[in-house]
C-alpha positions in Angstrom: 0.0 0.0 0.0 1.2 3.5 -0.8 0.3 6.6 1.1 0.5 10.0 -0.7 -0.2 13.1 1.5 -0.8 16.7 0.3 0.6 19.2 2.9 1.0 23.0 3.3 0.2 24.9 6.5 -1.3 27.7 4.4 -5.0 27.4 3.8 -6.1 28.0 0.2 -2.8 26.7 -1.3 -4.6 24.2 -3.6 -4.4 21.1 -1.4 -7.9 19.8 -2.1 -7.5 20.4 -5.9 -4.2 18.5 -5.9 -5.4 15.7 -3.6 -8.6 15.0 -5.6 -6.8 15.0 -8.9 -4.1 12.6 -7.6 -6.9 10.3 -6.4 -8.7 10.7 -9.8 -5.5 9.9 -11.7 -4.8 6.7 -9.7 -8.5 5.6 -10.1 -8.4 6.2 -13.8 -5.6 3.6 -14.1 -7.9 1.1 -12.4 -6.3 1.1 -9.0 -8.2 0.7 -5.7 -7.9 4.2 -4.2 -9.0 5.7 -0.9 -9.2 9.5 -0.4 -8.7 10.5 3.2 -9.8 13.9 4.4 -8.0 15.2 7.5 -9.3 18.7 7.0 -12.2 19.9 9.2 -13.8 21.6 6.2 -14.1 18.1 4.6 -13.7 19.5 1.0 -12.5 16.2 -0.4 -15.4 14.4 1.3 -17.8 16.8 -0.3 -16.1 16.2 -3.7 -16.6 12.5 -3.3 -20.3 12.9 -2.5 -20.7 14.8 -5.8 -18.9 12.1 -7.8 -21.0 10.5 -10.6 -21.6 6.7 -10.4 -20.2 6.4 -14.0 -16.7 7.4 -12.8 -14.0 5.1 -11.4 -14.7 4.4 -7.8 -12.8 6.2 -5.0 -13.4 5.2 -1.4 -13.8 7.9 1.3 -12.0 7.9 4.7 -12.8 10.5 7.3 -10.6 11.2 10.2 -9.1 14.1 12.1 -5.6 15.1 12.9 -5.9 14.1 16.5 -7.2 10.7 15.8 -5.2 9.9 12.7 -4.2 6.2 12.5 -2.7 3.8 10.1 -4.8 3.7 6.8 -7.1 0.7 6.5 -5.7 -2.6 5.3 -6.6 -3.9 1.9 -6.4 -0.5 0.0 -3.9 -0.2 -2.8 -3.4 3.6 -2.6 -4.3 6.2 0.0 -4.3 9.9 -0.8 -4.6 12.3 2.2 -5.9 15.9 2.0 -4.6 17.7 5.1 -5.8 21.0 6.7 -4.2 24.5 6.8 -2.1 24.9 10.0 -1.2 21.2 9.9 1.9 20.6 12.2 3.1 18.9 15.3 1.7 15.5 16.3 -0.7 15.3 13.4 1.9 16.0 10.8 4.3 13.5 12.5 1.6 10.8 12.3 1.0 11.4 8.6 4.8 11.4 7.9 5.1 8.1 9.8 3.1 6.3 7.1 3.5 8.4 4.0 5.5 7.3 1.0 5.3 10.6 -0.7 4.3 14.1 0.3 3.2 16.7 -2.3 3.6 20.4 -1.3 1.4 22.8 -3.3 2.5 26.4 -3.4 1.7 29.7 -5.1 3.9 32.7 -5.6 2.3 34.4 -2.6 4.9 35.2 0.1 2.4 33.7 2.6 2.1 30.4 0.8 5.9 30.1 0.3 6.6 31.0 4.0 4.1 28.4 5.2 5.5 25.8 2.8 9.0 26.5 4.0 7.9 25.9 7.6 6.2 22.7 6.6 9.3 21.5 4.7 11.6 22.4 7.6 9.4 20.4 10.0 9.0 17.4 7.7 12.7 17.1 7.2 13.1 16.5 11.0 11.1 13.2 10.7 13.1 10.0 10.2 11.2 8.7 7.1 11.8 12.0 5.2 15.4 12.4 6.5 16.2 8.9 5.4 14.6 9.3 1.9 11.9 6.6 2.5 9.3 9.3 2.0 9.8 11.5 -1.1 8.9 15.3 -1.2 7.8 17.2 -4.3 6.6 20.7 -4.9 3.8 21.7 -7.3 3.1 25.2 -8.4 -0.7 25.9 -8.2 -2.9 28.5 -9.9 0.0 30.1 -11.7 -0.8 32.7 -14.4 0.8 31.3 -17.5 1.4 34.8 -18.9 3.9 35.7 -16.2 7.2 34.5 -15.1 5.9 33.3 -11.7 6.4 29.7 -12.6 10.1 30.3 -13.1 10.4 32.2 -9.8 8.6 29.4 -7.9 10.8 26.8 -9.5 13.9 28.8 -8.5 12.5 29.0 -4.9 12.0 25.3 -4.7 15.4 24.6 -6.1 17.0 26.8 -3.5 15.3 24.7 -0.8 16.6 21.4 -2.5 13.0 20.5 -3.2 12.1 18.7 -6.5 9.7 21.0 -8.5 7.4 18.6 -10.4 5.1 20.9 -12.5 3.1 24.0 -12.8 -0.8 23.9 -12.7 -2.0 27.1 -14.3 -5.0 29.1 -13.2 -8.0 27.7 -15.1 -11.8 27.7 -14.4 -11.9 24.1 -15.6 -10.4 22.9 -12.3 -13.0 24.6 -10.1 -15.8 23.4 -12.5 -14.5 19.9 -12.1 -14.5 20.1 -8.3 -18.1 21.3 -8.3 -19.2 18.1 -10.1 -17.1 15.6 -8.2 -14.8 15.1 -11.2 -11.1 15.4 -12.1 -9.4 16.1 -15.4 -8.6 12.4 -15.5 -12.3 11.5 -15.7 -12.7 12.7 -19.3 -11.7 11.3 -22.7 -8.0 12.2 -23.2 -8.7 14.1 -26.5 -11.0 16.4 -24.7 -8.5 17.5 -22.0 -5.1 17.1 -23.6 -3.9 20.7 -22.7 -4.7 20.1 -19.1 -3.1 16.6 -18.9 0.2 18.1 -20.2 0.3 20.2 -17.0 0.0 17.1 -14.8 2.6 15.0 -16.6 5.3 16.0 -14.1 3.2 14.7 -11.2 2.0 11.5 -13.0 5.5 10.6 -14.1 6.8 11.2 -10.5 4.0 9.0 -9.2 4.6 6.3 -11.7 8.3 6.2 -10.8 7.4 6.1 -7.1 4.9 3.3 -7.4 7.0 1.3 -9.8 9.4 0.6 -6.9 6.6 -0.9 -4.6 7.6 -4.5 -3.9 5.1 -7.2 -4.9 2.7 -8.2 -2.2 2.9 -11.7 -0.9 0.1 -14.2 -1.7 -1.2 -17.3 0.1 -0.8 -20.6 -1.6 -1.3 -24.2 -0.4 1.1 -27.1 -0.9 0.2 -29.5 -3.7 1.3 -32.7 -2.0 -1.7 -32.8 0.3 0.4 -33.5 3.4 -0.2 -30.2 5.1 -3.3 -27.9 5.4 -1.3 -25.0 6.6 -1.2 -22.1 4.1 2.3 -21.2 2.9 3.1 -17.6 2.3 5.1 -17.0 -0.9 6.1 -13.9 -2.7 5.1 -13.1 -6.2 7.9 -13.7 -8.7 9.7 -10.5 -9.7 8.5 -9.2 -13.0 11.0 -9.0 -15.9 12.9 -5.7 -16.0 11.7 -3.4 -18.7 14.6 -1.2 -19.8 12.7 1.0 -22.1 12.4 4.7 -21.1 9.7 5.5 -18.5 7.6 7.7 -20.9 7.4 4.8 -23.4 6.2 2.4 -20.7 3.7 4.9 -19.3 2.3 5.6 -22.7 1.9 1.9 -23.5 0.2 1.2 -20.1 -2.2 4.1 -20.7 -3.0 2.9 -24.2 -3.7 -0.6 -23.0 -6.0 0.7 -20.2 -7.8 2.9 -22.7 -8.4 -0.1 -25.0 -10.0 -2.1 -22.3 -11.8 0.8 -20.6 -12.9 3.1 -23.4 -14.0 6.5 -22.2 -16.6 8.1 -24.4 -19.0 11.0 -24.1 -21.7 8.5 -23.2 -19.8 7.4 -20.1 -19.7 10.9 -18.6 -21.9 13.9 -19.3 -19.1 16.1 -20.6 -19.7 19.7 -19.3 -19.7 22.6 -21.8 -16.5 24.1 -20.4 -14.5 21.0 -21.5 -16.1 20.5 -24.9 -13.6 21.4 -27.6 
């Protein structure tokens, strides 16, 4: 099981938009996904309640920062949406289980200062300090006509923080949230310009999840002399030495062939019709 948390102490930094879209991406690949909402505002939980039945299923999980516990067993991926002001024991508990933490930020001095405080605290935790939990920064709601993306990337670089991508300011994202949807719930041809913005995140996630070890399975002996289940590990898959983008594209094409997305699957809203 992988746990991906979205963290920034500053409210309004784009955490819920990022968390719901990460969950939507993983679900679009056919993975079993749970979206956990630690925020008292329960924005992600509201998004789930609006989600159409025709979209890939995403399970909900409600908790609060004081009672946060290990994610439920049996779920392949957990995405956590955390609140503004998240620090101390609550943040420590999330970092205890997280495999990756995404830090959304805007060019606002308040956002960047809050993000820096979060990064500084996160790096005091053993899993982050040892590299077992990866950190990545995402620029949110950036005006594409300005050089703000370059400035934010330079800021992240100065902190030694990988800068994954820039998500530009667009009404399409708020419209998606209002309908319980993500960009990944639409036919690719309809949302190609938006998907290009997310490629840095999806590639990072694909690389991260590719290193997850195979889960053990239960098998029984064939000689009939014992009824005790024997735990064996899945054989390691053959190593694919092709470049990651080629492998990702092939995987996406195979998924699309077996799970065709058409306008009849989802009532495509006017703002995404092209």
